PyMOL commands that place a pseudoatom at each C-alpha (Angstrom):
pseudoatom trace, name=CA, resn=MET, resi=1, chain=A, elem=C, hetatm=0, pos=[0.000, 0.000, 0.000]
pseudoatom trace, name=CA, resn=ALA, resi=2, chain=A, elem=C, hetatm=0, pos=[1.392, 3.390, -0.979]
pseudoatom trace, name=CA, resn=THR, resi=3, chain=A, elem=C, hetatm=0, pos=[0.969, 6.759, 0.749]
pseudoatom trace, name=CA, resn=THR, resi=4, chain=A, elem=C, hetatm=0, pos=[0.232, 9.954, -1.204]
pseudoatom trace, name=CA, resn=LEU, resi=5, chain=A, elem=C, hetatm=0, pos=[2.322, 12.832, 0.164]
pseudoatom trace, name=CA, resn=SER, resi=6, chain=A, elem=C, hetatm=0, pos=[1.357, 16.511, 0.457]
pseudoatom trace, name=CA, resn=TYR, resi=7, chain=A, elem=C, hetatm=0, pos=[2.303, 17.544, -3.095]
pseudoatom trace, name=CA, resn=GLY, resi=8, chain=A, elem=C, hetatm=0, pos=[0.974, 14.437, -4.797]
pseudoatom trace, name=CA, resn=TYR, resi=9, chain=A, elem=C, hetatm=0, pos=[4.083, 12.259, -4.748]
pseudoatom trace, name=CA, resn=VAL, resi=10, chain=A, elem=C, hetatm=0, pos=[3.408, 8.616, -4.002]
pseudoatom trace, name=CA, resn=LYS, resi=11, chain=A, elem=C, hetatm=0, pos=[5.607, 6.891, -1.428]
pseudoatom trace, name=CA, resn=PRO, resi=12, chain=A, elem=C, hetatm=0, pos=[5.621, 3.107, -1.618]
pseudoatom trace, name=CA, resn=GLN, resi=13, chain=A, elem=C, hetatm=0, pos=[6.023, 1.325, 1.693]
pseudoatom trace, name=CA, resn=THR, resi=14, chain=A, elem=C, hetatm=0, pos=[8.807, -1.134, 2.385]
pseudoatom trace, name=CA, resn=GLY, resi=15, chain=A, elem=C, hetatm=0, pos=[7.841, -4.474, 0.931]
pseudoatom trace, name=CA, resn=ASP, resi=16, chain=A, elem=C, hetatm=0, pos=[5.482, -3.078, -1.735]
pseudoatom trace, name=CA, resn=THR, resi=17, chain=A, elem=C, hetatm=0, pos=[5.509, -5.308, -4.754]
pseudoatom trace, name=CA, resn=GLY, resi=18, chain=A, elem=C, hetatm=0, pos=[5.589, -4.385, -8.406]
pseudoatom trace, name=CA, resn=SER, resi=19, chain=A, elem=C, hetatm=0, pos=[1.804, -3.978, -8.507]
pseudoatom trace, name=CA, resn=THR, resi=20, chain=A, elem=C, hetatm=0, pos=[2.138, -0.976, -6.138]
pseudoatom trace, name=CA, resn=PHE, resi=21, chain=A, elem=C, hetatm=0, pos=[5.714, 0.149, -6.681]
pseudoatom trace, name=CA, resn=PHE, resi=22, chain=A, elem=C, hetatm=0, pos=[5.750, 0.660, -10.456]
pseudoatom trace, name=CA, resn=PRO, resi=23, chain=A, elem=C, hetatm=0, pos=[2.472, 2.633, -10.682]
pseudoatom trace, name=CA, resn=ALA, resi=24, chain=A, elem=C, hetatm=0, pos=[3.760, 4.854, -7.836]
pseudoatom trace, name=CA, resn=MET, resi=25, chain=A, elem=C, hetatm=0, pos=[7.040, 5.400, -9.694]
pseudoatom trace, name=CA, resn=GLU, resi=26, chain=A, elem=C, hetatm=0, pos=[5.121, 6.279, -12.862]
pseudoatom trace, name=CA, resn=GLU, resi=27, chain=A, elem=C, hetatm=0, pos=[2.998, 8.838, -10.969]
pseudoatom trace, name=CA, resn=ASN, resi=28, chain=A, elem=C, hetatm=0, pos=[6.093, 10.361, -9.362]
pseudoatom trace, name=CA, resn=ILE, resi=29, chain=A, elem=C, hetatm=0, pos=[7.851, 10.732, -12.712]
pseudoatom trace, name=CA, resn=GLN, resi=30, chain=A, elem=C, hetatm=0, pos=[4.763, 12.463, -14.117]
pseudoatom trace, name=CA, resn=GLN, resi=31, chain=A, elem=C, hetatm=0, pos=[4.616, 14.751, -11.045]
pseudoatom trace, name=CA, resn=LEU, resi=32, chain=A, elem=C, hetatm=0, pos=[8.303, 15.665, -11.447]
pseudoatom trace, name=CA, resn=ASN, resi=33, chain=A, elem=C, hetatm=0, pos=[7.656, 16.496, -15.086]
pseudoatom trace, name=CA, resn=ASP, resi=34, chain=A, elem=C, hetatm=0, pos=[4.536, 18.593, -14.443]
pseudoatom trace, name=CA, resn=HIS, resi=35, chain=A, elem=C, hetatm=0, pos=[5.307, 20.531, -11.252]
pseudoatom trace, name=CA, resn=ASN, resi=36, chain=A, elem=C, hetatm=0, pos=[5.924, 24.280, -11.356]
pseudoatom trace, name=CA, resn=HIS, resi=37, chain=A, elem=C, hetatm=0, pos=[6.709, 25.290, -7.731]
pseudoatom trace, name=CA, resn=ASP, resi=38, chain=A, elem=C, hetatm=0, pos=[3.387, 27.120, -7.358]
pseudoatom trace, name=CA, resn=GLY, resi=39, chain=A, elem=C, hetatm=0, pos=[2.765, 25.921, -3.806]
pseudoatom trace, name=CA, resn=VAL, resi=40, chain=A, elem=C, hetatm=0, pos=[-0.022, 23.579, -4.929]
pseudoatom trace, name=CA, resn=ASN, resi=41, chain=A, elem=C, hetatm=0, pos=[1.666, 20.808, -6.914]
pseudoatom trace, name=CA, resn=SER, resi=42, chain=A, elem=C, hetatm=0, pos=[5.102, 21.382, -5.350]
pseudoatom trace, name=CA, resn=ALA, resi=43, chain=A, elem=C, hetatm=0, pos=[6.746, 23.552, -2.721]
pseudoatom trace, name=CA, resn=LEU, resi=44, chain=A, elem=C, hetatm=0, pos=[6.488, 27.264, -3.474]
pseudoatom trace, name=CA, resn=LEU, resi=45, chain=A, elem=C, hetatm=0, pos=[9.715, 28.644, -4.880]
pseudoatom trace, name=CA, resn=ASN, resi=46, chain=A, elem=C, hetatm=0, pos=[10.263, 32.321, -4.141]
pseudoatom trace, name=CA, resn=SER, resi=47, chain=A, elem=C, hetatm=0, pos=[13.133, 34.746, -4.596]
pseudoatom trace, name=CA, resn=SER, resi=48, chain=A, elem=C, hetatm=0, pos=[14.534, 34.139, -1.118]
pseudoatom trace, name=CA, resn=ALA, resi=49, chain=A, elem=C, hetatm=0, pos=[15.373, 30.589, -2.221]
pseudoatom trace, name=CA, resn=LEU, resi=50, chain=A, elem=C, hetatm=0, pos=[17.673, 31.888, -4.926]
pseudoatom trace, name=CA, resn=GLY, resi=51, chain=A, elem=C, hetatm=0, pos=[21.229, 32.877, -4.163]
pseudoatom trace, name=CA, resn=LYS, resi=52, chain=A, elem=C, hetatm=0, pos=[22.263, 36.220, -5.496]
pseudoatom trace, name=CA, resn=GLY, resi=53, chain=A, elem=C, hetatm=0, pos=[25.225, 38.510, -5.438]
pseudoatom trace, name=CA, resn=LEU, resi=54, chain=A, elem=C, hetatm=0, pos=[24.839, 42.262, -5.449]
pseudoatom trace, name=CA, resn=VAL, resi=55, chain=A, elem=C, hetatm=0, pos=[27.042, 45.060, -6.723]
pseudoatom trace, name=CA, resn=VAL, resi=56, chain=A, elem=C, hetatm=0, pos=[25.941, 48.688, -6.395]
pseudoatom trace, name=CA, resn=ALA, resi=57, chain=A, elem=C, hetatm=0, pos=[26.671, 51.311, -9.028]
pseudoatom trace, name=CA, resn=ALA, resi=58, chain=A, elem=C, hetatm=0, pos=[26.256, 54.292, -6.699]
pseudoatom trace, name=CA, resn=SER, resi=59, chain=A, elem=C, hetatm=0, pos=[24.759, 57.510, -8.018]
pseudoatom trace, name=CA, resn=GLY, resi=60, chain=A, elem=C, hetatm=0, pos=[27.754, 59.541, -6.811]
pseudoatom trace, name=CA, resn=SER, resi=61, chain=A, elem=C, hetatm=0, pos=[30.429, 57.354, -8.402]
pseudoatom trace, name=CA, resn=TRP, resi=62, chain=A, elem=C, hetatm=0, pos=[30.036, 57.991, -12.119]
pseudoatom trace, name=CA, resn=THR, resi=63, chain=A, elem=C, hetatm=0, pos=[32.926, 59.098, -14.325]
pseudoatom trace, name=CA, resn=LEU, resi=64, chain=A, elem=C, hetatm=0, pos=[32.166, 61.337, -17.290]
pseudoatom trace, name=CA, resn=VAL, resi=65, chain=A, elem=C, hetatm=0, pos=[33.173, 59.640, -20.562]
pseudoatom trace, name=CA, resn=SER, resi=66, chain=A, elem=C, hetatm=0, pos=[31.718, 62.187, -22.992]
pseudoatom trace, name=CA, resn=THR, resi=67, chain=A, elem=C, hetatm=0, pos=[28.754, 64.526, -23.100]
pseudoatom trace, name=CA, resn=GLY, resi=68, chain=A, elem=C, hetatm=0, pos=[25.771, 62.614, -21.701]
pseudoatom trace, name=CA, resn=LEU, resi=69, chain=A, elem=C, hetatm=0, pos=[27.684, 59.379, -21.070]
pseudoatom trace, name=CA, resn=TYR, resi=70, chain=A, elem=C, hetatm=0, pos=[28.925, 58.192, -17.680]
pseudoatom trace, name=CA, resn=GLU, resi=71, chain=A, elem=C, hetatm=0, pos=[30.588, 54.943, -16.614]
pseudoatom trace, name=CA, resn=GLN, resi=72, chain=A, elem=C, hetatm=0, pos=[31.619, 52.960, -13.558]
pseudoatom trace, name=CA, resn=THR, resi=73, chain=A, elem=C, hetatm=0, pos=[33.950, 49.984, -13.296]
pseudoatom trace, name=CA, resn=LEU, resi=74, chain=A, elem=C, hetatm=0, pos=[32.524, 47.310, -11.000]
pseudoatom trace, name=CA, resn=THR, resi=75, chain=A, elem=C, hetatm=0, pos=[33.809, 44.012, -9.648]
pseudoatom trace, name=CA, resn=VAL, resi=76, chain=A, elem=C, hetatm=0, pos=[31.823, 40.791, -10.003]
pseudoatom trace, name=CA, resn=PRO, resi=77, chain=A, elem=C, hetatm=0, pos=[30.783, 39.447, -6.562]
pseudoatom trace, name=CA, resn=ALA, resi=78, chain=A, elem=C, hetatm=0, pos=[32.918, 36.632, -5.163]
pseudoatom trace, name=CA, resn=GLY, resi=79, chain=A, elem=C, hetatm=0, pos=[31.682, 33.215, -6.229]
pseudoatom trace, name=CA, resn=TYR, resi=80, chain=A, elem=C, hetatm=0, pos=[30.049, 34.450, -9.448]
pseudoatom trace, name=CA, resn=ASN, resi=81, chain=A, elem=C, hetatm=0, pos=[31.287, 34.198, -13.014]
pseudoatom trace, name=CA, resn=ILE, resi=82, chain=A, elem=C, hetatm=0, pos=[30.376, 36.968, -15.442]
pseudoatom trace, name=CA, resn=ASN, resi=83, chain=A, elem=C, hetatm=0, pos=[30.259, 34.426, -18.289]
pseudoatom trace, name=CA, resn=THR, resi=84, chain=A, elem=C, hetatm=0, pos=[27.728, 32.097, -16.662]
pseudoatom trace, name=CA, resn=SER, resi=85, chain=A, elem=C, hetatm=0, pos=[25.682, 34.303, -14.323]
pseudoatom trace, name=CA, resn=ASN, resi=86, chain=A, elem=C, hetatm=0, pos=[22.242, 35.707, -14.915]
pseudoatom trace, name=CA, resn=ILE, resi=87, chain=A, elem=C, hetatm=0, pos=[22.619, 39.460, -14.455]
pseudoatom trace, name=CA, resn=TYR, resi=88, chain=A, elem=C, hetatm=0, pos=[19.893, 42.051, -14.024]
pseudoatom trace, name=CA, resn=SER, resi=89, chain=A, elem=C, hetatm=0, pos=[19.723, 45.602, -12.722]
pseudoatom trace, name=CA, resn=LYS, resi=90, chain=A, elem=C, hetatm=0, pos=[17.276, 47.721, -10.758]
pseudoatom trace, name=CA, resn=VAL, resi=91, chain=A, elem=C, hetatm=0, pos=[17.217, 51.463, -10.165]
pseudoatom trace, name=CA, resn=VAL, resi=92, chain=A, elem=C, hetatm=0, pos=[18.179, 52.035, -6.512]
pseudoatom trace, name=CA, resn=ALA, resi=93, chain=A, elem=C, hetatm=0, pos=[15.639, 54.810, -5.864]
pseudoatom trace, name=CA, resn=THR, resi=94, chain=A, elem=C, hetatm=0, pos=[12.582, 53.118, -7.410]
pseudoatom trace, name=CA, resn=ASN, resi=95, chain=A, elem=C, hetatm=0, pos=[13.468, 49.400, -7.533]
pseudoatom trace, name=CA, resn=ASP, resi=96, chain=A, elem=C, hetatm=0, pos=[12.392, 49.406, -11.199]
pseudoatom trace, name=CA, resn=ILE, resi=97, chain=A, elem=C, hetatm=0, pos=[14.126, 46.937, -13.502]
pseudoatom trace, name=CA, resn=ALA, resi=98, chain=A, elem=C, hetatm=0, pos=[16.607, 48.733, -15.751]
pseudoatom trace, name=CA, resn=TYR, resi=99, chain=A, elem=C, hetatm=0, pos=[18.726, 47.759, -18.726]
pseudoatom trace, name=CA, resn=PRO, resi=100, chain=A, elem=C, hetatm=0, pos=[21.913, 49.799, -18.557]
pseudoatom trace, name=CA, resn=GLU, resi=101, chain=A, elem=C, hetatm=0, pos=[24.608, 49.016, -21.085]
pseudoatom trace, name=CA, resn=THR, resi=102, chain=A, elem=C, hetatm=0, pos=[27.463, 46.934, -19.724]
pseudoatom trace, name=CA, resn=GLN, resi=103, chain=A, elem=C, hetatm=0, pos=[30.843, 45.918, -21.074]
pseudoatom trace, name=CA, resn=LYS, resi=104, chain=A, elem=C, hetatm=0, pos=[32.872, 42.954, -19.845]
pseudoatom trace, name=CA, resn=LEU, resi=105, chain=A, elem=C, hetatm=0, pos=[36.443, 43.895, -19.021]
pseudoatom trace, name=CA, resn=SER, resi=106, chain=A, elem=C, hetatm=0, pos=[37.620, 40.581, -17.553]
pseudoatom trace, name=CA, resn=ALA, resi=107, chain=A, elem=C, hetatm=0, pos=[36.254, 37.555, -15.711]
pseudoatom trace, name=CA, resn=THR, resi=108, chain=A, elem=C, hetatm=0, pos=[36.022, 39.687, -12.570]
pseudoatom trace, name=CA, resn=GLN, resi=109, chain=A, elem=C, hetatm=0, pos=[35.305, 43.241, -13.774]
pseudoatom trace, name=CA, resn=PHE, resi=110, chain=A, elem=C, hetatm=0, pos=[32.831, 45.031, -16.002]
pseudoatom trace, name=CA, resn=LYS, resi=111, chain=A, elem=C, hetatm=0, pos=[31.797, 48.573, -16.878]
pseudoatom trace, name=CA, resn=ILE, resi=112, chain=A, elem=C, hetatm=0, pos=[28.280, 49.909, -16.547]
pseudoatom trace, name=CA, resn=PHE, resi=113, chain=A, elem=C, hetatm=0, pos=[27.096, 52.984, -18.449]
pseudoatom trace, name=CA, resn=SER, resi=114, chain=A, elem=C, hetatm=0, pos=[24.416, 55.613, -17.866]
pseudoatom trace, name=CA, resn=ASN, resi=115, chain=A, elem=C, hetatm=0, pos=[23.234, 58.786, -19.568]
pseudoatom trace, name=CA, resn=THR, resi=116, chain=A, elem=C, hetatm=0, pos=[22.988, 60.529, -16.196]
pseudoatom trace, name=CA, resn=ASN, resi=117, chain=A, elem=C, hetatm=0, pos=[25.159, 60.699, -13.099]
pseudoatom trace, name=CA, resn=THR, resi=118, chain=A, elem=C, hetatm=0, pos=[22.202, 61.089, -10.723]
pseudoatom trace, name=CA, resn=ILE, resi=119, chain=A, elem=C, hetatm=0, pos=[20.979, 57.499, -10.785]
pseudoatom trace, name=CA, resn=GLY, resi=120, chain=A, elem=C, hetatm=0, pos=[22.266, 54.382, -9.042]
pseudoatom trace, name=CA, resn=PHE, resi=121, chain=A, elem=C, hetatm=0, pos=[21.799, 50.755, -10.000]
pseudoatom trace, name=CA, resn=ASN, resi=122, chain=A, elem=C, hetatm=0, pos=[21.692, 47.552, -7.976]
pseudoatom trace, name=CA, resn=VAL, resi=123, chain=A, elem=C, hetatm=0, pos=[23.277, 44.904, -10.214]
pseudoatom trace, name=CA, resn=TYR, resi=124, chain=A, elem=C, hetatm=0, pos=[22.269, 41.367, -9.215]
pseudoatom trace, name=CA, resn=PHE, resi=125, chain=A, elem=C, hetatm=0, pos=[24.091, 38.157, -10.123]
pseudoatom trace, name=CA, resn=GLY, resi=126, chain=A, elem=C, hetatm=0, pos=[22.435, 34.778, -9.814]
for i in range(1, 126): cmd.bond("trace and resi %d" % i, "trace and resi %d" % (i + 1))
show_as sticks, trace
zoom trace
């Protein structure tokens, strides 16, 4: 006799024979294929479960490159690789997602560009 667990997985009991074990395994494989971490068919996955590194491009740290173009050189957080990380940015003041231009300098450094020196960005690595 098998037990159905909280998210629909089927747990065979010790000694279950093929008539119970293999249907349970089939259901579990289907559940693994179909789950989406919505809290109903699997445990809820939220942003706190994801590791992330943060680098801040502070609003007072821009260097003028040319008229209307500013840059900062930033260091990739320890443990992250610029070539394999997902990287996104948010405006510090509003928390809005932003898409500033970036340029890789090395495996550990990159430049970020802005058309104003009055804005800061939180750059997240994950």
